[in-house]
ChimeraX commands (.cxc) that place a marker at each C-alpha (Angstrom):
marker #1 position -5.29,-5.58,3.12 radius 0.5
marker #1 position -7.20,-7.57,5.72 radius 0.5
marker #1 position -5.24,-9.15,8.55 radius 0.5
marker #1 position -5.23,-9.87,12.24 radius 0.5
marker #1 position -3.06,-7.33,14.03 radius 0.5
marker #1 position -2.46,-7.88,17.72 radius 0.5
marker #1 position -5.62,-9.95,17.93 radius 0.5
marker #1 position -7.75,-7.30,16.17 radius 0.5
marker #1 position -9.49,-7.94,12.86 radius 0.5
marker #1 position -7.91,-5.15,10.84 radius 0.5
marker #1 position -8.14,-3.37,7.52 radius 0.5
marker #1 position -5.08,-1.47,6.34 radius 0.5
marker #1 position -5.00,0.72,3.25 radius 0.5
marker #1 position -3.12,3.75,2.03 radius 0.5
marker #1 position -5.94,5.55,0.24 radius 0.5
marker #1 position -7.14,6.52,-3.17 radius 0.5
marker #1 position -8.57,9.47,-5.02 radius 0.5
marker #1 position -9.20,12.59,-2.99 radius 0.5
marker #1 position -8.62,13.04,0.73 radius 0.5
marker #1 position -12.37,13.24,1.19 radius 0.5
marker #1 position -13.00,9.94,-0.61 radius 0.5
marker #1 position -10.30,8.18,1.40 radius 0.5
marker #1 position -11.72,9.38,4.72 radius 0.5
marker #1 position -15.26,8.53,3.60 radius 0.5
marker #1 position -14.14,4.95,2.81 radius 0.5
marker #1 position -12.57,4.59,6.27 radius 0.5
marker #1 position -15.73,5.87,7.95 radius 0.5
marker #1 position -17.96,3.54,5.91 radius 0.5
marker #1 position -15.83,0.52,6.80 radius 0.5
marker #1 position -15.94,1.47,10.48 radius 0.5
marker #1 position -19.70,1.87,10.28 radius 0.5
marker #1 position -20.00,-1.70,9.01 radius 0.5
marker #1 position -18.59,-3.05,12.31 radius 0.5
marker #1 position -16.70,-5.66,10.27 radius 0.5
marker #1 position -13.29,-4.51,11.52 radius 0.5
marker #1 position -12.00,-3.69,14.97 radius 0.5
marker #1 position -9.16,-1.58,13.56 radius 0.5
marker #1 position -8.91,0.50,10.40 radius 0.5
marker #1 position -5.50,1.97,9.58 radius 0.5
marker #1 position -5.13,4.31,6.64 radius 0.5
marker #1 position -3.00,7.12,5.25 radius 0.5
marker #1 position -3.06,9.25,2.08 radius 0.5
marker #1 position -4.64,12.36,3.62 radius 0.5
marker #1 position -1.60,13.36,5.72 radius 0.5
marker #1 position -4.09,14.33,8.45 radius 0.5
marker #1 position -4.38,12.75,11.88 radius 0.5
marker #1 position -7.65,10.92,12.30 radius 0.5
marker #1 position -8.41,9.05,15.50 radius 0.5
marker #1 position -11.99,7.99,16.07 radius 0.5
marker #1 position -14.01,5.10,17.45 radius 0.5
marker #1 position -17.19,4.19,15.57 radius 0.5
marker #1 position -19.34,1.21,16.56 radius 0.5
marker #1 position -16.34,-0.40,18.28 radius 0.5
marker #1 position -14.07,0.12,15.28 radius 0.5
marker #1 position -10.94,2.14,15.94 radius 0.5
marker #1 position -9.98,4.35,12.98 radius 0.5
marker #1 position -6.38,5.57,12.85 radius 0.5
marker #1 position -4.51,7.75,10.41 radius 0.5
marker #1 position -1.22,8.80,12.05 radius 0.5
marker #1 position -0.79,11.90,9.90 radius 0.5
marker #1 position 2.59,12.36,8.24 radius 0.5
marker #1 position 6.09,11.75,9.50 radius 0.5
marker #1 position 7.76,14.21,7.13 radius 0.5
marker #1 position 5.69,17.29,7.92 radius 0.5
marker #1 position 6.07,18.35,4.29 radius 0.5
marker #1 position 2.38,19.06,3.63 radius 0.5
marker #1 position 0.99,19.93,7.05 radius 0.5
marker #1 position 4.06,21.24,8.85 radius 0.5
marker #1 position 3.44,18.67,11.60 radius 0.5
marker #1 position 5.58,15.51,11.85 radius 0.5
marker #1 position 3.69,12.71,13.63 radius 0.5
marker #1 position 3.66,8.97,14.20 radius 0.5
marker #1 position 1.30,6.82,16.24 radius 0.5
marker #1 position 1.85,4.11,18.81 radius 0.5
marker #1 position -1.02,1.63,19.01 radius 0.5
marker #1 position -1.70,-0.55,22.04 radius 0.5
marker #1 position -3.75,-3.39,20.53 radius 0.5
marker #1 position -4.65,-4.84,23.94 radius 0.5
marker #1 position -6.21,-1.65,25.32 radius 0.5
marker #1 position -7.12,-0.28,21.87 radius 0.5
marker #1 position -5.44,2.98,22.79 radius 0.5
marker #1 position -3.37,5.26,20.56 radius 0.5
marker #1 position -0.70,7.82,21.34 radius 0.5
marker #1 position 0.08,10.39,18.66 radius 0.5
marker #1 position 3.70,11.53,18.95 radius 0.5
marker #1 position 5.07,14.72,17.47 radius 0.5
marker #1 position 8.59,14.22,16.11 radius 0.5
marker link #1:1,2 radius 0.2
marker link #1:2,3 radius 0.2
marker link #1:3,4 radius 0.2
marker link #1:4,5 radius 0.2
marker link #1:5,6 radius 0.2
marker link #1:6,7 radius 0.2
marker link #1:7,8 radius 0.2
marker link #1:8,9 radius 0.2
marker link #1:9,10 radius 0.2
marker link #1:10,11 radius 0.2
marker link #1:11,12 radius 0.2
marker link #1:12,13 radius 0.2
marker link #1:13,14 radius 0.2
marker link #1:14,15 radius 0.2
marker link #1:15,16 radius 0.2
marker link #1:16,17 radius 0.2
marker link #1:17,18 radius 0.2
marker link #1:18,19 radius 0.2
marker link #1:19,20 radius 0.2
marker link #1:20,21 radius 0.2
marker link #1:21,22 radius 0.2
marker link #1:22,23 radius 0.2
marker link #1:23,24 radius 0.2
marker link #1:24,25 radius 0.2
marker link #1:25,26 radius 0.2
marker link #1:26,27 radius 0.2
marker link #1:27,28 radius 0.2
marker link #1:28,29 radius 0.2
marker link #1:29,30 radius 0.2
marker link #1:30,31 radius 0.2
marker link #1:31,32 radius 0.2
marker link #1:32,33 radius 0.2
marker link #1:33,34 radius 0.2
marker link #1:34,35 radius 0.2
marker link #1:35,36 radius 0.2
marker link #1:36,37 radius 0.2
marker link #1:37,38 radius 0.2
marker link #1:38,39 radius 0.2
marker link #1:39,40 radius 0.2
marker link #1:40,41 radius 0.2
marker link #1:41,42 radius 0.2
marker link #1:42,43 radius 0.2
marker link #1:43,44 radius 0.2
marker link #1:44,45 radius 0.2
marker link #1:45,46 radius 0.2
marker link #1:46,47 radius 0.2
marker link #1:47,48 radius 0.2
marker link #1:48,49 radius 0.2
marker link #1:49,50 radius 0.2
marker link #1:50,51 radius 0.2
marker link #1:51,52 radius 0.2
marker link #1:52,53 radius 0.2
marker link #1:53,54 radius 0.2
marker link #1:54,55 radius 0.2
marker link #1:55,56 radius 0.2
marker link #1:56,57 radius 0.2
marker link #1:57,58 radius 0.2
marker link #1:58,59 radius 0.2
marker link #1:59,60 radius 0.2
marker link #1:60,61 radius 0.2
marker link #1:61,62 radius 0.2
marker link #1:62,63 radius 0.2
marker link #1:63,64 radius 0.2
marker link #1:64,65 radius 0.2
marker link #1:65,66 radius 0.2
marker link #1:66,67 radius 0.2
marker link #1:67,68 radius 0.2
marker link #1:68,69 radius 0.2
marker link #1:69,70 radius 0.2
marker link #1:70,71 radius 0.2
marker link #1:71,72 radius 0.2
marker link #1:72,73 radius 0.2
marker link #1:73,74 radius 0.2
marker link #1:74,75 radius 0.2
marker link #1:75,76 radius 0.2
marker link #1:76,77 radius 0.2
marker link #1:77,78 radius 0.2
marker link #1:78,79 radius 0.2
marker link #1:79,80 radius 0.2
marker link #1:80,81 radius 0.2
marker link #1:81,82 radius 0.2
marker link #1:82,83 radius 0.2
marker link #1:83,84 radius 0.2
marker link #1:84,85 radius 0.2
marker link #1:85,86 radius 0.2
marker link #1:86,87 radius 0.2
view
């Protein structure tokens, strides 16, 4: 889904296929410089990276069922900063 989130041109998707394919898609979209923010899930792994001015964020998983780590993210869209919080 494409939308403006806190003034940032954003792409939000859960994921598809393997974890590797999902992460690869996020990295490709960031490399295009089309989006300022890319939010995704599916892998259950925290991913926080800035590529060509695009902020990539996967907050991990809140249940901890697969990784043993329960996390959420708080995003400051003005500063483009993220805080990962362990629950």
